CHARMM-style PDB file with segment names, atoms N, HN, CA, C and O in Angstrom:
ATOM      1  N   MET     1       1.099  -0.759  -0.031  1.00  0.00      PROA
ATOM      2  CA  MET     1       0.263   0.218  -0.091  1.00  0.00      PROA
ATOM      3  C   MET     1       1.018   1.704   0.327  1.00  0.00      PROA
ATOM      4  O   MET     1       1.365   2.195   1.402  1.00  0.00      PROA
ATOM      5  N   HSD     2       1.103   2.277  -1.497  1.00  0.00      PROA
ATOM      6  HN  HSD     2       0.822   1.878  -2.370  1.00  0.00      PROA
ATOM      7  CA  HSD     2       1.997   3.008  -0.532  1.00  0.00      PROA
ATOM      8  C   HSD     2       0.744   4.393  -1.448  1.00  0.00      PROA
ATOM      9  O   HSD     2       0.157   4.256  -2.521  1.00  0.00      PROA
ATOM     10  N   PHE     3       0.715   6.159  -0.047  1.00  0.00      PROA
ATOM     11  HN  PHE     3       1.192   6.270   0.825  1.00  0.00      PROA
ATOM     12  CA  PHE     3       0.056   7.466   0.128  1.00  0.00      PROA
ATOM     13  C   PHE     3       1.199   7.952  -1.312  1.00  0.00      PROA
ATOM     14  O   PHE     3       1.968   7.000  -1.444  1.00  0.00      PROA
ATOM     15  N   GLN     4       1.364   8.484  -1.822  1.00  0.00      PROA
ATOM     16  HN  GLN     4       0.739   9.258  -1.714  1.00  0.00      PROA
ATOM     17  CA  GLN     4       1.195  10.098  -1.920  1.00  0.00      PROA
ATOM     18  C   GLN     4       1.026  11.354  -2.526  1.00  0.00      PROA
ATOM     19  O   GLN     4       0.635  11.747  -3.625  1.00  0.00      PROA
ATOM     20  N   THR     5       1.426  11.860  -1.505  1.00  0.00      PROA
ATOM     21  HN  THR     5       1.744  11.541  -0.612  1.00  0.00      PROA
ATOM     22  CA  THR     5       0.796  12.638  -1.312  1.00  0.00      PROA
ATOM     23  C   THR     5       1.822  14.116  -0.882  1.00  0.00      PROA
ATOM     24  O   THR     5       3.020  13.926  -0.673  1.00  0.00      PROA
ATOM     25  N   LYS     6       1.518  14.864  -0.828  1.00  0.00      PROA
ATOM     26  HN  LYS     6       0.545  15.018  -0.998  1.00  0.00      PROA
ATOM     27  CA  LYS     6       2.948  16.350  -0.566  1.00  0.00      PROA
ATOM     28  C   LYS     6       3.086  16.799   0.790  1.00  0.00      PROA
ATOM     29  O   LYS     6       4.046  17.458   1.188  1.00  0.00      PROA
ATOM     30  N   GLU     7       1.915  16.359   1.639  1.00  0.00      PROA
ATOM     31  HN  GLU     7       1.135  15.823   1.315  1.00  0.00      PROA
ATOM     32  CA  GLU     7       2.154  17.036   3.261  1.00  0.00      PROA
ATOM     33  C   GLU     7       3.655  15.867   3.559  1.00  0.00      PROA
ATOM     34  O   GLU     7       4.692  16.162   4.154  1.00  0.00      PROA
ATOM     35  N   GLY     8       3.304  14.565   2.934  1.00  0.00      PROA
ATOM     36  HN  GLY     8       2.462  14.325   2.451  1.00  0.00      PROA
ATOM     37  CA  GLY     8       4.251  13.928   3.593  1.00  0.00      PROA
ATOM     38  C   GLY     8       6.122  13.542   3.725  1.00  0.00      PROA
ATOM     39  O   GLY     8       6.645  12.541   4.216  1.00  0.00      PROA
ATOM     40  N   PRO     9       6.752  14.705   3.113  1.00  0.00      PROA
ATOM     41  CA  PRO     9       7.567  15.210   3.743  1.00  0.00      PROA
ATOM     42  C   PRO     9       8.264  16.295   4.270  1.00  0.00      PROA
ATOM     43  O   PRO     9       9.480  16.255   4.460  1.00  0.00      PROA
ATOM     44  N   PRO    10       7.548  17.287   4.523  1.00  0.00      PROA
ATOM     45  CA  PRO    10       7.414  18.313   5.475  1.00  0.00      PROA
ATOM     46  C   PRO    10       6.732  17.667   6.364  1.00  0.00      PROA
ATOM     47  O   PRO    10       6.001  18.556   6.800  1.00  0.00      PROA
ATOM     48  N   VAL    11       6.526  16.905   6.819  1.00  0.00      PROA
ATOM     49  HN  VAL    11       7.119  16.182   6.465  1.00  0.00      PROA
ATOM     50  CA  VAL    11       5.636  16.221   8.213  1.00  0.00      PROA
ATOM     51  C   VAL    11       6.701  15.803   8.023  1.00  0.00      PROA
ATOM     52  O   VAL    11       7.273  16.889   8.111  1.00  0.00      PROA
ATOM     53  N   SER    12       7.406  15.185   7.847  1.00  0.00      PROA
ATOM     54  HN  SER    12       6.942  14.302   7.775  1.00  0.00      PROA
ATOM     55  CA  SER    12       8.205  13.554   8.003  1.00  0.00      PROA
ATOM     56  C   SER    12       9.542  14.190   9.017  1.00  0.00      PROA
ATOM     57  O   SER    12      10.082  13.781  10.045  1.00  0.00      PROA
ATOM     58  N   LEU    13       9.703  15.206   8.270  1.00  0.00      PROA
ATOM     59  HN  LEU    13       9.264  15.538   7.436  1.00  0.00      PROA
ATOM     60  CA  LEU    13      10.699  16.633   8.612  1.00  0.00      PROA
ATOM     61  C   LEU    13      10.665  17.179   9.520  1.00  0.00      PROA
ATOM     62  O   LEU    13      11.710  17.118  10.167  1.00  0.00      PROA
ATOM     63  N   ILE    14       9.543  18.004  10.121  1.00  0.00      PROA
ATOM     64  HN  ILE    14       8.694  18.053   9.595  1.00  0.00      PROA
ATOM     65  CA  ILE    14       8.729  18.411  11.016  1.00  0.00      PROA
ATOM     66  C   ILE    14       8.716  17.534  12.705  1.00  0.00      PROA
ATOM     67  O   ILE    14       8.608  17.979  13.847  1.00  0.00      PROA
ATOM     68  N   ALA    15       8.871  16.219  12.195  1.00  0.00      PROA
ATOM     69  HN  ALA    15       8.959  15.857  11.267  1.00  0.00      PROA
ATOM     70  CA  ALA    15       8.324  15.242  13.674  1.00  0.00      PROA
ATOM     71  C   ALA    15      10.014  14.730  14.223  1.00  0.00      PROA
ATOM     72  O   ALA    15      10.461  14.698  15.370  1.00  0.00      PROA
ATOM     73  N   GLY    16      10.982  14.208  12.320  1.00  0.00      PROA
ATOM     74  HN  GLY    16      10.619  14.234  11.388  1.00  0.00      PROA
ATOM     75  CA  GLY    16      12.416  14.351  13.189  1.00  0.00      PROA
ATOM     76  C   GLY    16      13.120  15.459  14.420  1.00  0.00      PROA
ATOM     77  O   GLY    16      13.820  15.209  15.402  1.00  0.00      PROA
ATOM     78  N   ILE    17      12.484  17.017  13.764  1.00  0.00      PROA
ATOM     79  HN  ILE    17      11.916  17.221  12.966  1.00  0.00      PROA
ATOM     80  CA  ILE    17      13.206  17.307  14.540  1.00  0.00      PROA
ATOM     81  C   ILE    17      12.195  17.447  15.987  1.00  0.00      PROA
ATOM     82  O   ILE    17      13.063  17.491  16.859  1.00  0.00      PROA
ATOM     83  N   LEU    18      11.676  17.483  16.267  1.00  0.00      PROA
ATOM     84  HN  LEU    18      10.971  17.447  15.559  1.00  0.00      PROA
ATOM     85  CA  LEU    18      10.993  17.713  17.522  1.00  0.00      PROA
ATOM     86  C   LEU    18      10.939  15.903  18.046  1.00  0.00      PROA
ATOM     87  O   LEU    18      10.396  15.679  19.128  1.00  0.00      PROA
ATOM     88  N   ILE    19      11.528  14.664  17.216  1.00  0.00      PROA
ATOM     89  HN  ILE    19      11.969  14.846  16.337  1.00  0.00      PROA
ATOM     90  CA  ILE    19      12.054  13.825  18.295  1.00  0.00      PROA
ATOM     91  C   ILE    19      13.161  14.030  18.736  1.00  0.00      PROA
ATOM     92  O   ILE    19      13.457  13.377  19.737  1.00  0.00      PROA
ATOM     93  N   LEU    20      14.066  14.877  18.250  1.00  0.00      PROA
ATOM     94  HN  LEU    20      13.826  15.408  17.437  1.00  0.00      PROA
ATOM     95  CA  LEU    20      15.084  15.264  17.845  1.00  0.00      PROA
ATOM     96  C   LEU    20      15.258  15.989  19.423  1.00  0.00      PROA
ATOM     97  O   LEU    20      16.081  15.690  20.288  1.00  0.00      PROA
ATOM     98  N   VAL    21      14.283  16.944  19.464  1.00  0.00      PROA
ATOM     99  HN  VAL    21      13.614  17.187  18.761  1.00  0.00      PROA
ATOM    100  CA  VAL    21      13.814  18.335  20.327  1.00  0.00      PROA
ATOM    101  C   VAL    21      13.944  17.211  21.632  1.00  0.00      PROA
ATOM    102  O   VAL    21      14.812  16.791  22.397  1.00  0.00      PROA
ATOM    103  N   VAL    22      12.968  17.083  21.446  1.00  0.00      PROA
ATOM    104  HN  VAL    22      12.263  17.424  20.825  1.00  0.00      PROA
ATOM    105  CA  VAL    22      12.146  16.186  22.200  1.00  0.00      PROA
ATOM    106  C   VAL    22      11.639  14.515  22.335  1.00  0.00      PROA
ATOM    107  O   VAL    22      10.636  13.967  21.878  1.00  0.00      PROA
ATOM    108  N   PRO    23      12.614  14.043  23.045  1.00  0.00      PROA
ATOM    109  CA  PRO    23      12.979  12.279  22.299  1.00  0.00      PROA
ATOM    110  C   PRO    23      11.268  11.972  22.966  1.00  0.00      PROA
ATOM    111  O   PRO    23      10.618  11.128  22.349  1.00  0.00      PROA
ATOM    112  N   ARG    24      10.546  12.698  24.274  1.00  0.00      PROA
ATOM    113  HN  ARG    24      11.074  13.384  24.775  1.00  0.00      PROA
ATOM    114  CA  ARG    24       9.798  12.014  24.847  1.00  0.00      PROA
ATOM    115  C   ARG    24       8.172  11.466  24.040  1.00  0.00      PROA
ATOM    116  O   ARG    24       7.296  10.681  24.404  1.00  0.00      PROA
ATOM    117  N   LEU    25       8.358  12.376  22.752  1.00  0.00      PROA
ATOM    118  HN  LEU    25       9.069  13.013  22.457  1.00  0.00      PROA
ATOM    119  CA  LEU    25       7.832  12.338  21.923  1.00  0.00      PROA
ATOM    120  C   LEU    25       7.355  11.953  20.611  1.00  0.00      PROA
ATOM    121  O   LEU    25       6.693  12.239  19.613  1.00  0.00      PROA
ATOM    122  N   LEU    26       8.499  10.678  21.556  1.00  0.00      PROA
ATOM    123  HN  LEU    26       9.036  10.445  22.366  1.00  0.00      PROA
ATOM    124  CA  LEU    26       8.226   9.330  20.804  1.00  0.00      PROA
ATOM    125  C   LEU    26       7.673   8.811  19.799  1.00  0.00      PROA
ATOM    126  O   LEU    26       7.728   8.791  18.569  1.00  0.00      PROA
ATOM    127  N   ASN    27       6.886   8.214  21.034  1.00  0.00      PROA
ATOM    128  HN  ASN    27       6.842   8.230  22.033  1.00  0.00      PROA
ATOM    129  CA  ASN    27       5.650   7.862  21.480  1.00  0.00      PROA
ATOM    130  C   ASN    27       4.092   7.990  20.485  1.00  0.00      PROA
ATOM    131  O   ASN    27       3.360   7.273  19.803  1.00  0.00      PROA
ATOM    132  N   ASP    28       4.224   9.611  21.020  1.00  0.00      PROA
ATOM    133  HN  ASP    28       4.819  10.194  21.574  1.00  0.00      PROA
ATOM    134  CA  ASP    28       3.072  10.775  20.949  1.00  0.00      PROA
ATOM    135  C   ASP    28       2.774   9.930  18.984  1.00  0.00      PROA
ATOM    136  O   ASP    28       2.042   9.109  18.432  1.00  0.00      PROA
ATOM    137  N   ILE    29       4.034  10.957  18.626  1.00  0.00      PROA
ATOM    138  HN  ILE    29       4.630  11.623  19.075  1.00  0.00      PROA
ATOM    139  CA  ILE    29       4.007  11.047  16.746  1.00  0.00      PROA
ATOM    140  C   ILE    29       4.533   9.767  16.671  1.00  0.00      PROA
ATOM    141  O   ILE    29       5.472   9.748  15.874  1.00  0.00      PROA
ATOM    142  N   VAL    30       4.331   8.798  17.127  1.00  0.00      PROA
ATOM    143  HN  VAL    30       3.569   8.814  17.773  1.00  0.00      PROA
ATOM    144  CA  VAL    30       4.908   7.294  16.573  1.00  0.00      PROA
ATOM    145  C   VAL    30       2.873   6.612  16.486  1.00  0.00      PROA
ATOM    146  O   VAL    30       2.391   5.851  15.646  1.00  0.00      PROA
ATOM    147  N   ALA    31       2.548   6.921  17.043  1.00  0.00      PROA
ATOM    148  HN  ALA    31       2.939   7.539  17.725  1.00  0.00      PROA
ATOM    149  CA  ALA    31       0.999   6.367  17.489  1.00  0.00      PROA
ATOM    150  C   ALA    31      -0.062   7.294  17.171  1.00  0.00      PROA
ATOM    151  O   ALA    31      -1.120   6.983  17.719  1.00  0.00      PROA
ATOM    152  N   ILE    32      -0.141   8.897  16.073  1.00  0.00      PROA
ATOM    153  HN  ILE    32       0.718   9.149  15.628  1.00  0.00      PROA
ATOM    154  CA  ILE    32      -0.727   9.834  15.580  1.00  0.00      PROA
ATOM    155  C   ILE    32      -0.450   9.334  13.607  1.00  0.00      PROA
ATOM    156  O   ILE    32      -1.210   9.242  12.643  1.00  0.00      PROA
ATOM    157  N   TYR    33       1.240   9.105  13.848  1.00  0.00      PROA
ATOM    158  HN  TYR    33       1.858   9.180  14.631  1.00  0.00      PROA
ATOM    159  CA  TYR    33       0.969   8.761  11.805  1.00  0.00      PROA
ATOM    160  C   TYR    33       0.634   7.299  12.145  1.00  0.00      PROA
ATOM    161  O   TYR    33      -0.324   6.940  11.461  1.00  0.00      PROA
ATOM    162  N   LEU    34       1.079   6.340  12.951  1.00  0.00      PROA
ATOM    163  HN  LEU    34       1.858   6.632  13.506  1.00  0.00      PROA
ATOM    164  CA  LEU    34       0.248   4.767  12.864  1.00  0.00      PROA
ATOM    165  C   LEU    34      -0.917   5.117  12.511  1.00  0.00      PROA
ATOM    166  O   LEU    34      -1.202   5.127  11.314  1.00  0.00      PROA
ATOM    167  N   ILE    35      -1.876   5.493  13.520  1.00  0.00      PROA
ATOM    168  HN  ILE    35      -1.644   5.484  14.492  1.00  0.00      PROA
ATOM    169  CA  ILE    35      -3.054   6.189  13.232  1.00  0.00      PROA
ATOM    170  C   ILE    35      -4.128   6.449  11.711  1.00  0.00      PROA
ATOM    171  O   ILE    35      -5.046   6.086  10.975  1.00  0.00      PROA
ATOM    172  N   ALA    36      -2.503   7.883  12.252  1.00  0.00      PROA
ATOM    173  HN  ALA    36      -1.758   8.177  12.850  1.00  0.00      PROA
ATOM    174  CA  ALA    36      -3.222   8.719  10.290  1.00  0.00      PROA
ATOM    175  C   ALA    36      -3.402   7.634   9.140  1.00  0.00      PROA
ATOM    176  O   ALA    36      -4.401   7.548   8.426  1.00  0.00      PROA
ATOM    177  N   ILE    37      -1.921   6.564   9.056  1.00  0.00      PROA
ATOM    178  HN  ILE    37      -1.109   6.634   9.637  1.00  0.00      PROA
ATOM    179  CA  ILE    37      -2.039   5.808   8.365  1.00  0.00      PROA
ATOM    180  C   ILE    37      -3.364   4.130   7.959  1.00  0.00      PROA
ATOM    181  O   ILE    37      -3.947   3.611   7.008  1.00  0.00      PROA
ATOM    182  N   GLY    38      -3.196   3.972   9.326  1.00  0.00      PROA
ATOM    183  HN  GLY    38      -2.722   4.394  10.099  1.00  0.00      PROA
ATOM    184  CA  GLY    38      -4.652   3.344   8.997  1.00  0.00      PROA
ATOM    185  C   GLY    38      -6.034   4.084   9.006  1.00  0.00      PROA
ATOM    186  O   GLY    38      -6.887   3.202   9.099  1.00  0.00      PROA
ATOM    187  N   LEU    39      -6.556   5.164   8.957  1.00  0.00      PROA
ATOM    188  HN  LEU    39      -5.862   5.881   8.882  1.00  0.00      PROA
ATOM    189  CA  LEU    39      -7.881   6.234   8.862  1.00  0.00      PROA
ATOM    190  C   LEU    39      -7.102   6.186   6.964  1.00  0.00      PROA
ATOM    191  O   LEU    39      -7.483   5.868   5.837  1.00  0.00      PROA
ATOM    192  N   LEU    40      -6.719   6.352   7.168  1.00  0.00      PROA
ATOM    193  HN  LEU    40      -6.409   6.610   8.083  1.00  0.00      PROA
ATOM    194  CA  LEU    40      -6.090   6.872   5.080  1.00  0.00      PROA
ATOM    195  C   LEU    40      -6.776   5.599   4.730  1.00  0.00      PROA
ATOM    196  O   LEU    40      -7.853   5.520   4.141  1.00  0.00      PROA
ATOM    197  N   GLY    41      -6.080   4.660   5.132  1.00  0.00      PROA
ATOM    198  HN  GLY    41      -5.205   4.724   5.611  1.00  0.00      PROA
ATOM    199  CA  GLY    41      -5.793   2.705   4.191  1.00  0.00      PROA
ATOM    200  C   GLY    41      -7.922   1.923   4.320  1.00  0.00      PROA
ATOM    201  O   GLY    41      -8.585   1.220   3.557  1.00  0.00      PROA
ATOM    202  N   LEU    42      -8.249   2.649   5.821  1.00  0.00      PROA
ATOM    203  HN  LEU    42      -7.710   3.220   6.441  1.00  0.00      PROA
ATOM    204  CA  LEU    42      -9.219   2.118   5.942  1.00  0.00      PROA
ATOM    205  C   LEU    42     -10.449   3.067   5.256  1.00  0.00      PROA
ATOM    206  O   LEU    42     -11.516   2.593   4.865  1.00  0.00      PROA
ATOM    207  N   PHE    43     -10.119   4.360   5.196  1.00  0.00      PROA
ATOM    208  HN  PHE    43      -9.252   4.745   5.513  1.00  0.00      PROA
ATOM    209  CA  PHE    43     -11.339   5.479   4.674  1.00  0.00      PROA
ATOM    210  C   PHE    43     -11.099   6.435   3.690  1.00  0.00      PROA
ATOM    211  O   PHE    43     -11.849   7.389   3.480  1.00  0.00      PROA
ATOM    212  N   GLY    44      -9.873   6.156   2.967  1.00  0.00      PROA
ATOM    213  HN  GLY    44      -9.264   5.381   3.138  1.00  0.00      PROA
ATOM    214  CA  GLY    44      -8.995   6.934   1.696  1.00  0.00      PROA
ATOM    215  C   GLY    44      -9.551   6.683   0.501  1.00  0.00      PROA
ATOM    216  O   GLY    44      -9.803   7.599  -0.282  1.00  0.00      PROA
ATOM    217  N   ASN    45      -9.885   4.989   0.144  1.00  0.00      PROA
ATOM    218  HN  ASN    45      -9.680   4.245   0.780  1.00  0.00      PROA
ATOM    219  CA  ASN    45     -11.261   5.512  -1.205  1.00  0.00      PROA
ATOM    220  C   ASN    45     -11.636   5.880  -0.905  1.00  0.00      PROA
ATOM    221  O   ASN    45     -11.365   6.978  -1.390  1.00  0.00      PROA
ATOM    222  N   HSD    46     -12.546   6.058  -0.036  1.00  0.00      PROA
ATOM    223  HN  HSD    46     -12.767   5.166   0.358  1.00  0.00      PROA
ATOM    224  CA  HSD    46     -14.233   7.025  -0.005  1.00  0.00      PROA
ATOM    225  C   HSD    46     -14.115   8.225  -0.214  1.00  0.00      PROA
ATOM    226  O   HSD    46     -15.073   8.997  -0.203  1.00  0.00      PROA
ATOM    227  N   LEU    47     -12.651   8.640  -0.487  1.00  0.00      PROA
ATOM    228  HN  LEU    47     -11.872   8.012  -0.495  1.00  0.00      PROA
ATOM    229  CA  LEU    47     -12.859   9.919  -0.129  1.00  0.00      PROA
ATOM    230  C   LEU    47     -12.465  10.409  -1.673  1.00  0.00      PROA
ATOM    231  O   LEU    47     -12.549  11.631  -1.788  1.00  0.00      PROA
ATOM    232  N   HSD    48     -12.191   9.945  -2.476  1.00  0.00      PROA
ATOM    233  HN  HSD    48     -12.123   8.952  -2.382  1.00  0.00      PROA
ATOM    234  CA  HSD    48     -12.429  10.280  -3.660  1.00  0.00      PROA
ATOM    235  C   HSD    48     -13.431  10.519  -4.601  1.00  0.00      PROA
ATOM    236  OT1 HSD    48     -13.134  10.861  -5.746  1.00  0.00      PROA
TER     237      HSD     48
END
């Protein structure tokens, strides 16, 4: 499964910087990412 979005690289960059600055955020960022990917996988086909 592959998602092509324009938001991916900037979001990844910001998340990486936040993890470097505040390592405690790693769990939250990973959880939000996994939830977002899961929702896109479940409902992404219905949005078009």
